[in-house]
PyMOL Python script that loads the backbone (N, CA, C, O; Angstrom):
from pymol import cmd

cmd.read_pdbstr("""\
ATOM      1  N   MET A   1       0.840  -1.175   0.000  1.00  0.00           N
ATOM      2  CA  MET A   1       0.000   0.000   0.000  1.00  0.00           C
ATOM      3  C   MET A   1       0.888   1.244   0.000  1.00  0.00           C
ATOM      4  O   MET A   1       1.813   1.335   0.807  1.00  0.00           O
ATOM      5  N   SER A   2       0.629   2.188  -0.878  1.00  0.00           N
ATOM      6  CA  SER A   2       1.479   3.378  -0.930  1.00  0.00           C
ATOM      7  C   SER A   2       1.017   4.409   0.089  1.00  0.00           C
ATOM      8  O   SER A   2      -0.169   4.543   0.390  1.00  0.00           O
ATOM      9  N   HIS A   3       1.994   5.123   0.599  1.00  0.00           N
ATOM     10  CA  HIS A   3       1.691   6.161   1.580  1.00  0.00           C
ATOM     11  C   HIS A   3       1.583   7.498   0.868  1.00  0.00           C
ATOM     12  O   HIS A   3       2.373   7.789  -0.030  1.00  0.00           O
ATOM     13  N   PRO A   4       0.611   8.313   1.261  1.00  0.00           N
ATOM     14  CA  PRO A   4       0.508   9.631   0.624  1.00  0.00           C
ATOM     15  C   PRO A   4       1.720  10.486   0.956  1.00  0.00           C
ATOM     16  O   PRO A   4       2.254  10.437   2.064  1.00  0.00           O
ATOM     17  N   LYS A   5       2.137  11.261  -0.018  1.00  0.00           N
ATOM     18  CA  LYS A   5       3.290  12.132   0.171  1.00  0.00           C
ATOM     19  C   LYS A   5       2.907  13.259   1.131  1.00  0.00           C
ATOM     20  O   LYS A   5       1.885  13.923   0.959  1.00  0.00           O
ATOM     21  N   GLN A   6       3.748  13.458   2.141  1.00  0.00           N
ATOM     22  CA  GLN A   6       3.464  14.524   3.092  1.00  0.00           C
ATOM     23  C   GLN A   6       3.898  15.858   2.514  1.00  0.00           C
ATOM     24  O   GLN A   6       4.977  15.982   1.935  1.00  0.00           O
ATOM     25  N   LYS A   7       3.041  16.853   2.681  1.00  0.00           N
ATOM     26  CA  LYS A   7       3.383  18.192   2.214  1.00  0.00           C
ATOM     27  C   LYS A   7       4.272  18.885   3.232  1.00  0.00           C
ATOM     28  O   LYS A   7       4.070  18.780   4.441  1.00  0.00           O
ATOM     29  N   ARG A   8       5.258  19.592   2.708  1.00  0.00           N
ATOM     30  CA  ARG A   8       6.101  20.410   3.576  1.00  0.00           C
ATOM     31  C   ARG A   8       5.457  21.783   3.696  1.00  0.00           C
ATOM     32  O   ARG A   8       4.830  22.267   2.754  1.00  0.00           O
ATOM     33  N   PRO A   9       5.611  22.402   4.848  1.00  0.00           N
ATOM     34  CA  PRO A   9       5.096  23.772   4.955  1.00  0.00           C
ATOM     35  C   PRO A   9       5.874  24.702   4.026  1.00  0.00           C
ATOM     36  O   PRO A   9       7.072  24.511   3.816  1.00  0.00           O
ATOM     37  N   ARG A  10       5.211  25.683   3.484  1.00  0.00           N
ATOM     38  CA  ARG A  10       5.862  26.631   2.582  1.00  0.00           C
ATOM     39  C   ARG A  10       6.859  27.491   3.351  1.00  0.00           C
ATOM     40  O   ARG A  10       6.624  27.884   4.494  1.00  0.00           O
ATOM     41  N   LEU A  11       7.971  27.768   2.690  1.00  0.00           N
ATOM     42  CA  LEU A  11       8.958  28.681   3.266  1.00  0.00           C
ATOM     43  C   LEU A  11       8.527  30.100   2.912  1.00  0.00           C
ATOM     44  O   LEU A  11       8.344  30.429   1.740  1.00  0.00           O
ATOM     45  N   ARG A  12       8.368  30.923   3.919  1.00  0.00           N
ATOM     46  CA  ARG A  12       7.935  32.302   3.684  1.00  0.00           C
ATOM     47  C   ARG A  12       8.729  33.255   4.563  1.00  0.00           C
ATOM     48  O   ARG A  12       9.301  32.876   5.585  1.00  0.00           O
ATOM     49  N   GLY A  13       8.739  34.495   4.126  1.00  0.00           N
ATOM     50  CA  GLY A  13       9.317  35.566   4.925  1.00  0.00           C
ATOM     51  C   GLY A  13      10.777  35.359   5.273  1.00  0.00           C
ATOM     52  O   GLY A  13      11.589  34.951   4.442  1.00  0.00           O
ATOM     53  N   GLU A  14      11.087  35.653   6.530  1.00  0.00           N
ATOM     54  CA  GLU A  14      12.482  35.595   6.986  1.00  0.00           C
ATOM     55  C   GLU A  14      13.028  34.174   6.945  1.00  0.00           C
ATOM     56  O   GLU A  14      14.203  33.971   6.639  1.00  0.00           O
ATOM     57  N   GLU A  15      12.192  33.192   7.248  1.00  0.00           N
ATOM     58  CA  GLU A  15      12.637  31.793   7.203  1.00  0.00           C
ATOM     59  C   GLU A  15      13.108  31.419   5.790  1.00  0.00           C
ATOM     60  O   GLU A  15      14.101  30.710   5.625  1.00  0.00           O
ATOM     61  N   ARG A  16      12.386  31.900   4.783  1.00  0.00           N
ATOM     62  CA  ARG A  16      12.754  31.636   3.394  1.00  0.00           C
ATOM     63  C   ARG A  16      14.075  32.324   3.052  1.00  0.00           C
ATOM     64  O   ARG A  16      14.945  31.728   2.416  1.00  0.00           O
ATOM     65  N   ALA A  17      14.219  33.577   3.476  1.00  0.00           N
ATOM     66  CA  ALA A  17      15.438  34.334   3.201  1.00  0.00           C
ATOM     67  C   ALA A  17      16.656  33.680   3.868  1.00  0.00           C
ATOM     68  O   ALA A  17      17.730  33.606   3.270  1.00  0.00           O
ATOM     69  N   VAL A  18      16.484  33.214   5.091  1.00  0.00           N
ATOM     70  CA  VAL A  18      17.582  32.554   5.814  1.00  0.00           C
ATOM     71  C   VAL A  18      17.970  31.262   5.106  1.00  0.00           C
ATOM     72  O   VAL A  18      19.157  30.987   4.932  1.00  0.00           O
ATOM     73  N   LYS A  19      16.983  30.463   4.695  1.00  0.00           N
ATOM     74  CA  LYS A  19      17.257  29.207   3.988  1.00  0.00           C
ATOM     75  C   LYS A  19      17.964  29.488   2.668  1.00  0.00           C
ATOM     76  O   LYS A  19      18.905  28.784   2.301  1.00  0.00           O
ATOM     77  N   ALA A  20      17.511  30.519   1.955  1.00  0.00           N
ATOM     78  CA  ALA A  20      18.120  30.871   0.666  1.00  0.00           C
ATOM     79  C   ALA A  20      19.582  31.269   0.848  1.00  0.00           C
ATOM     80  O   ALA A  20      20.437  30.859   0.062  1.00  0.00           O
ATOM     81  N   ARG A  21      19.874  32.059   1.871  1.00  0.00           N
ATOM     82  CA  ARG A  21      21.262  32.468   2.124  1.00  0.00           C
ATOM     83  C   ARG A  21      22.127  31.278   2.510  1.00  0.00           C
ATOM     84  O   ARG A  21      23.277  31.182   2.081  1.00  0.00           O
ATOM     85  N   ASP A  22      21.585  30.373   3.314  1.00  0.00           N
ATOM     86  CA  ASP A  22      22.332  29.183   3.715  1.00  0.00           C
ATOM     87  C   ASP A  22      22.657  28.320   2.493  1.00  0.00           C
ATOM     88  O   ASP A  22      23.786  27.855   2.337  1.00  0.00           O
ATOM     89  N   LEU A  23      21.664  28.111   1.632  1.00  0.00           N
ATOM     90  CA  LEU A  23      21.896  27.330   0.419  1.00  0.00           C
ATOM     91  C   LEU A  23      22.922  28.009  -0.475  1.00  0.00           C
ATOM     92  O   LEU A  23      23.791  27.348  -1.045  1.00  0.00           O
ATOM     93  N   ARG A  24      22.821  29.352  -0.601  1.00  0.00           N
ATOM     94  CA  ARG A  24      23.787  30.100  -1.417  1.00  0.00           C
ATOM     95  C   ARG A  24      25.199  29.914  -0.890  1.00  0.00           C
ATOM     96  O   ARG A  24      26.123  29.651  -1.659  1.00  0.00           O
ATOM     97  N   ASP A  25      25.369  30.050   0.411  1.00  0.00           N
ATOM     98  CA  ASP A  25      26.704  29.909   1.006  1.00  0.00           C
ATOM     99  C   ASP A  25      27.278  28.517   0.744  1.00  0.00           C
ATOM    100  O   ASP A  25      28.462  28.382   0.435  1.00  0.00           O
ATOM    101  N   ARG A  26      26.457  27.497   0.866  1.00  0.00           N
ATOM    102  CA  ARG A  26      26.913  26.129   0.619  1.00  0.00           C
ATOM    103  C   ARG A  26      27.232  25.912  -0.865  1.00  0.00           C
ATOM    104  O   ARG A  26      28.225  25.270  -1.206  1.00  0.00           O
ATOM    105  N   TYR A  27      26.381  26.454  -1.741  1.00  0.00           N
ATOM    106  CA  TYR A  27      26.602  26.318  -3.188  1.00  0.00           C
ATOM    107  C   TYR A  27      27.892  27.031  -3.588  1.00  0.00           C
ATOM    108  O   TYR A  27      28.703  26.487  -4.337  1.00  0.00           O
ATOM    109  N   GLU A  28      28.072  28.242  -3.089  1.00  0.00           N
ATOM    110  CA  GLU A  28      29.285  28.995  -3.415  1.00  0.00           C
ATOM    111  C   GLU A  28      30.517  28.354  -2.783  1.00  0.00           C
ATOM    112  O   GLU A  28      31.641  28.609  -3.217  1.00  0.00           O
ATOM    113  N   GLY A  29      30.314  27.526  -1.762  1.00  0.00           N
ATOM    114  CA  GLY A  29      31.407  26.787  -1.146  1.00  0.00           C
ATOM    115  C   GLY A  29      31.749  25.502  -1.891  1.00  0.00           C
ATOM    116  O   GLY A  29      32.672  24.783  -1.509  1.00  0.00           O
ATOM    117  N   GLY A  30      30.997  25.217  -2.959  1.00  0.00           N
ATOM    118  CA  GLY A  30      31.323  24.063  -3.788  1.00  0.00           C
ATOM    119  C   GLY A  30      30.265  22.982  -3.874  1.00  0.00           C
ATOM    120  O   GLY A  30      30.395  22.067  -4.687  1.00  0.00           O
ATOM    121  N   SER A  31      29.220  23.057  -3.060  1.00  0.00           N
ATOM    122  CA  SER A  31      28.166  22.047  -3.132  1.00  0.00           C
ATOM    123  C   SER A  31      27.416  22.155  -4.448  1.00  0.00           C
ATOM    124  O   SER A  31      27.302  23.237  -5.023  1.00  0.00           O
ATOM    125  N   SER A  32      26.907  21.030  -4.918  1.00  0.00           N
ATOM    126  CA  SER A  32      26.086  21.022  -6.127  1.00  0.00           C
ATOM    127  C   SER A  32      24.621  21.239  -5.739  1.00  0.00           C
ATOM    128  O   SER A  32      24.253  21.100  -4.573  1.00  0.00           O
ATOM    129  N   ILE A  33      23.801  21.576  -6.714  1.00  0.00           N
ATOM    130  CA  ILE A  33      22.370  21.716  -6.436  1.00  0.00           C
ATOM    131  C   ILE A  33      21.829  20.371  -5.961  1.00  0.00           C
ATOM    132  O   ILE A  33      21.051  20.320  -5.008  1.00  0.00           O
ATOM    133  N   ARG A  34      22.230  19.289  -6.612  1.00  0.00           N
ATOM    134  CA  ARG A  34      21.747  17.957  -6.197  1.00  0.00           C
ATOM    135  C   ARG A  34      22.192  17.627  -4.768  1.00  0.00           C
ATOM    136  O   ARG A  34      21.445  17.003  -4.014  1.00  0.00           O
ATOM    137  N   GLY A  35      23.378  18.035  -4.405  1.00  0.00           N
ATOM    138  CA  GLY A  35      23.842  17.829  -3.038  1.00  0.00           C
ATOM    139  C   GLY A  35      23.000  18.613  -2.046  1.00  0.00           C
ATOM    140  O   GLY A  35      22.685  18.124  -0.961  1.00  0.00           O
ATOM    141  N   LEU A  36      22.639  19.830  -2.422  1.00  0.00           N
ATOM    142  CA  LEU A  36      21.798  20.658  -1.561  1.00  0.00           C
ATOM    143  C   LEU A  36      20.393  20.078  -1.435  1.00  0.00           C
ATOM    144  O   LEU A  36      19.759  20.188  -0.386  1.00  0.00           O
ATOM    145  N   VAL A  37      19.913  19.457  -2.517  1.00  0.00           N
ATOM    146  CA  VAL A  37      18.604  18.789  -2.475  1.00  0.00           C
ATOM    147  C   VAL A  37      18.644  17.678  -1.429  1.00  0.00           C
ATOM    148  O   VAL A  37      17.739  17.572  -0.601  1.00  0.00           O
ATOM    149  N   SER A  38      19.680  16.857  -1.464  1.00  0.00           N
ATOM    150  CA  SER A  38      19.820  15.759  -0.503  1.00  0.00           C
ATOM    151  C   SER A  38      19.930  16.277   0.923  1.00  0.00           C
ATOM    152  O   SER A  38      19.331  15.722   1.844  1.00  0.00           O
ATOM    153  N   LEU A  39      20.685  17.326   1.093  1.00  0.00           N
ATOM    154  CA  LEU A  39      20.905  17.899   2.413  1.00  0.00           C
ATOM    155  C   LEU A  39      19.646  18.537   2.992  1.00  0.00           C
ATOM    156  O   LEU A  39      19.342  18.370   4.173  1.00  0.00           O
ATOM    157  N   SER A  40      18.919  19.269   2.150  1.00  0.00           N
ATOM    158  CA  SER A  40      17.792  20.056   2.639  1.00  0.00           C
ATOM    159  C   SER A  40      16.459  19.332   2.626  1.00  0.00           C
ATOM    160  O   SER A  40      15.551  19.689   3.377  1.00  0.00           O
ATOM    161  N   GLY A  41      16.331  18.307   1.773  1.00  0.00           N
ATOM    162  CA  GLY A  41      15.042  17.643   1.649  1.00  0.00           C
ATOM    163  C   GLY A  41      14.066  18.398   0.765  1.00  0.00           C
ATOM    164  O   GLY A  41      12.897  18.024   0.661  1.00  0.00           O
ATOM    165  N   LEU A  42      14.541  19.460   0.129  1.00  0.00           N
ATOM    166  CA  LEU A  42      13.707  20.245  -0.778  1.00  0.00           C
ATOM    167  C   LEU A  42      13.845  19.698  -2.194  1.00  0.00           C
ATOM    168  O   LEU A  42      14.774  18.945  -2.486  1.00  0.00           O
ATOM    169  N   SER A  43      12.924  20.075  -3.067  1.00  0.00           N
ATOM    170  CA  SER A  43      13.011  19.624  -4.453  1.00  0.00           C
ATOM    171  C   SER A  43      14.118  20.387  -5.180  1.00  0.00           C
ATOM    172  O   SER A  43      14.565  21.444  -4.736  1.00  0.00           O
ATOM    173  N   TYR A  44      14.544  19.825  -6.300  1.00  0.00           N
ATOM    174  CA  TYR A  44      15.562  20.472  -7.133  1.00  0.00           C
ATOM    175  C   TYR A  44      15.098  21.867  -7.537  1.00  0.00           C
ATOM    176  O   TYR A  44      15.855  22.834  -7.450  1.00  0.00           O
ATOM    177  N   ALA A  45      13.843  21.958  -7.982  1.00  0.00           N
ATOM    178  CA  ALA A  45      13.311  23.245  -8.440  1.00  0.00           C
ATOM    179  C   ALA A  45      13.294  24.275  -7.314  1.00  0.00           C
ATOM    180  O   ALA A  45      13.636  25.438  -7.529  1.00  0.00           O
ATOM    181  N   THR A  46      12.899  23.852  -6.117  1.00  0.00           N
ATOM    182  CA  THR A  46      12.844  24.780  -4.983  1.00  0.00           C
ATOM    183  C   THR A  46      14.241  25.267  -4.618  1.00  0.00           C
ATOM    184  O   THR A  46      14.435  26.457  -4.371  1.00  0.00           O
ATOM    185  N   VAL A  47      15.207  24.370  -4.582  1.00  0.00           N
ATOM    186  CA  VAL A  47      16.589  24.766  -4.262  1.00  0.00           C
ATOM    187  C   VAL A  47      17.089  25.752  -5.302  1.00  0.00           C
ATOM    188  O   VAL A  47      17.700  26.762  -4.954  1.00  0.00           O
ATOM    189  N   ARG A  48      16.841  25.475  -6.568  1.00  0.00           N
ATOM    190  CA  ARG A  48      17.296  26.363  -7.644  1.00  0.00           C
ATOM    191  C   ARG A  48      16.664  27.752  -7.517  1.00  0.00           C
ATOM    192  O   ARG A  48      17.349  28.766  -7.643  1.00  0.00           O
ATOM    193  N   VAL A  49      15.357  27.787  -7.267  1.00  0.00           N
ATOM    194  CA  VAL A  49      14.662  29.071  -7.112  1.00  0.00           C
ATOM    195  C   VAL A  49      15.215  29.845  -5.913  1.00  0.00           C
ATOM    196  O   VAL A  49      15.430  31.053  -6.003  1.00  0.00           O
ATOM    197  N   LEU A  50      15.443  29.161  -4.802  1.00  0.00           N
ATOM    198  CA  LEU A  50      15.984  29.835  -3.619  1.00  0.00           C
ATOM    199  C   LEU A  50      17.387  30.376  -3.888  1.00  0.00           C
ATOM    200  O   LEU A  50      17.727  31.469  -3.435  1.00  0.00           O
ATOM    201  N   LEU A  51      18.199  29.621  -4.617  1.00  0.00           N
ATOM    202  CA  LEU A  51      19.531  30.116  -4.966  1.00  0.00           C
ATOM    203  C   LEU A  51      19.423  31.386  -5.802  1.00  0.00           C
ATOM    204  O   LEU A  51      20.150  32.351  -5.564  1.00  0.00           O
ATOM    205  N   LEU A  52      18.523  31.390  -6.772  1.00  0.00           N
ATOM    206  CA  LEU A  52      18.356  32.579  -7.612  1.00  0.00           C
ATOM    207  C   LEU A  52      17.822  33.757  -6.805  1.00  0.00           C
ATOM    208  O   LEU A  52      18.258  34.891  -7.002  1.00  0.00           O
ATOM    209  N   GLU A  53      16.887  33.499  -5.902  1.00  0.00           N
ATOM    210  CA  GLU A  53      16.357  34.557  -5.043  1.00  0.00           C
ATOM    211  C   GLU A  53      17.449  35.176  -4.181  1.00  0.00           C
ATOM    212  O   GLU A  53      17.395  36.362  -3.859  1.00  0.00           O
ATOM    213  N   ALA A  54      18.439  34.371  -3.809  1.00  0.00           N
ATOM    214  CA  ALA A  54      19.535  34.847  -2.961  1.00  0.00           C
ATOM    215  C   ALA A  54      20.623  35.540  -3.778  1.00  0.00           C
ATOM    216  O   ALA A  54      21.641  35.958  -3.226  1.00  0.00           O
ATOM    217  N   GLY A  55      20.412  35.664  -5.093  1.00  0.00           N
ATOM    218  CA  GLY A  55      21.379  36.359  -5.930  1.00  0.00           C
ATOM    219  C   GLY A  55      22.568  35.509  -6.341  1.00  0.00           C
ATOM    220  O   GLY A  55      23.620  36.040  -6.698  1.00  0.00           O
ATOM    221  N   THR A  56      22.410  34.203  -6.295  1.00  0.00           N
ATOM    222  CA  THR A  56      23.496  33.290  -6.630  1.00  0.00           C
ATOM    223  C   THR A  56      23.708  33.244  -8.139  1.00  0.00           C
ATOM    224  O   THR A  56      22.750  33.161  -8.907  1.00  0.00           O
ATOM    225  N   ARG A  57      24.950  33.297  -8.551  1.00  0.00           N
ATOM    226  CA  ARG A  57      25.288  33.084  -9.957  1.00  0.00           C
ATOM    227  C   ARG A  57      25.538  31.595 -10.129  1.00  0.00           C
ATOM    228  O   ARG A  57      26.509  31.055  -9.599  1.00  0.00           O
ATOM    229  N   LEU A  58      24.655  30.934 -10.874  1.00  0.00           N
ATOM    230  CA  LEU A  58      24.752  29.489 -11.019  1.00  0.00           C
ATOM    231  C   LEU A  58      25.882  29.109 -11.961  1.00  0.00           C
ATOM    232  O   LEU A  58      26.145  29.786 -12.955  1.00  0.00           O
ATOM    233  N   ARG A  59      26.543  28.006 -11.620  1.00  0.00           N
ATOM    234  CA  ARG A  59      27.609  27.477 -12.463  1.00  0.00           C
ATOM    235  C   ARG A  59      27.013  26.814 -13.697  1.00  0.00           C
ATOM    236  O   ARG A  59      25.862  26.380 -13.672  1.00  0.00           O
ATOM    237  N   PRO A  60      27.789  26.733 -14.780  1.00  0.00           N
ATOM    238  CA  PRO A  60      27.303  26.013 -15.961  1.00  0.00           C
ATOM    239  C   PRO A  60      27.102  24.535 -15.637  1.00  0.00           C
ATOM    240  O   PRO A  60      27.730  23.994 -14.727  1.00  0.00           O
ATOM    241  N   ARG A  61      26.237  23.907 -16.379  1.00  0.00           N
ATOM    242  CA  ARG A  61      25.982  22.482 -16.186  1.00  0.00           C
ATOM    243  C   ARG A  61      27.198  21.654 -16.584  1.00  0.00           C
ATOM    244  O   ARG A  61      28.023  22.097 -17.384  1.00  0.00           O
ATOM    245  N   GLY A  62      27.306  20.462 -16.028  1.00  0.00           N
ATOM    246  CA  GLY A  62      28.322  19.523 -16.469  1.00  0.00           C
ATOM    247  C   GLY A  62      29.592  19.496 -15.648  1.00  0.00           C
ATOM    248  O   GLY A  62      30.518  18.758 -15.983  1.00  0.00           O
ATOM    249  N   GLY A  63      29.664  20.259 -14.605  1.00  0.00           N
ATOM    250  CA  GLY A  63      30.838  20.216 -13.748  1.00  0.00           C
ATOM    251  C   GLY A  63      32.024  20.959 -14.327  1.00  0.00           C
ATOM    252  O   GLY A  63      31.936  21.570 -15.392  1.00  0.00           O
ATOM    253  N   PRO A  64      33.131  20.898 -13.612  1.00  0.00           N
ATOM    254  CA  PRO A  64      34.308  21.645 -14.055  1.00  0.00           C
ATOM    255  C   PRO A  64      34.869  21.089 -15.359  1.00  0.00           C
ATOM    256  O   PRO A  64      34.862  19.881 -15.595  1.00  0.00           O
ATOM    257  N   ARG A  65      35.338  21.971 -16.168  1.00  0.00           N
ATOM    258  CA  ARG A  65      35.947  21.570 -17.440  1.00  0.00           C
ATOM    259  C   ARG A  65      37.425  21.870 -17.374  1.00  0.00           C
ATOM    260  O   ARG A  65      37.846  22.900 -16.847  1.00  0.00           O
ATOM    261  N   THR A  66      38.191  20.977 -17.905  1.00  0.00           N
ATOM    262  CA  THR A  66      39.635  21.206 -17.967  1.00  0.00           C
ATOM    263  C   THR A  66      40.015  21.375 -19.432  1.00  0.00           C
ATOM    264  O   THR A  66      39.514  20.669 -20.308  1.00  0.00           O
ATOM    265  N   SER A  67      40.885  22.299 -19.669  1.00  0.00           N
ATOM    266  CA  SER A  67      41.324  22.475 -21.042  1.00  0.00           C
ATOM    267  C   SER A  67      42.659  21.765 -21.223  1.00  0.00           C
ATOM    268  O   SER A  67      43.555  21.833 -20.380  1.00  0.00           O
ATOM    269  N   ARG A  68      42.749  21.101 -22.325  1.00  0.00           N
ATOM    270  CA  ARG A  68      44.005  20.401 -22.631  1.00  0.00           C
ATOM    271  C   ARG A  68      44.686  21.130 -23.761  1.00  0.00           C
ATOM    272  O   ARG A  68      44.061  21.502 -24.755  1.00  0.00           O
ATOM    273  N   ILE A  69      45.961  21.327 -23.596  1.00  0.00           N
ATOM    274  CA  ILE A  69      46.748  21.978 -24.647  1.00  0.00           C
ATOM    275  C   ILE A  69      47.236  20.899 -25.593  1.00  0.00           C
ATOM    276  O   ILE A  69      47.934  19.964 -25.203  1.00  0.00           O
ATOM    277  N   GLU A  70      46.851  21.058 -26.833  1.00  0.00           N
ATOM    278  CA  GLU A  70      47.290  20.082 -27.837  1.00  0.00           C
ATOM    279  C   GLU A  70      48.755  20.343 -28.163  1.00  0.00           C
ATOM    280  O   GLU A  70      49.160  21.481 -28.403  1.00  0.00           O
ATOM    281  N   THR A  71      49.531  19.286 -28.168  1.00  0.00           N
ATOM    282  CA  THR A  71      50.945  19.416 -28.536  1.00  0.00           C
ATOM    283  C   THR A  71      51.145  18.755 -29.886  1.00  0.00           C
ATOM    284  O   THR A  71      50.333  17.936 -30.314  1.00  0.00           O
ATOM    285  N   GLY A  72      52.191  19.102 -30.529  1.00  0.00           N
ATOM    286  CA  GLY A  72      52.483  18.532 -31.829  1.00  0.00           C
ATOM    287  C   GLY A  72      53.078  17.144 -31.762  1.00  0.00           C
ATOM    288  O   GLY A  72      53.428  16.571 -32.793  1.00  0.00           O
ATOM    289  N   ALA A  73      53.197  16.596 -30.574  1.00  0.00           N
ATOM    290  CA  ALA A  73      53.831  15.289 -30.412  1.00  0.00           C
ATOM    291  C   ALA A  73      52.922  14.140 -30.776  1.00  0.00           C
ATOM    292  O   ALA A  73      53.326  12.981 -30.686  1.00  0.00           O
TER     293      ALA A  73
END
""", "prot")
cmd.dss("prot")
cmd.show_as("cartoon", "prot")
cmd.util.cbc("prot")
cmd.orient("prot")
């Protein structure tokens, strides 16, 4: 038998602003959005929206890229 999904209370006001700043600080410290989802229990979309509300500049998708210098060898 499946259990109904429990609704989380909406984040509003100062509580929302505090959560957004905390997520921003963790993201800017190197955490991924997916990592923040696991940590916070919030959905991917909610974490992303909160990061944007906090003024976070999101990293490009796909993780860090390394450039390789082609040699003639």
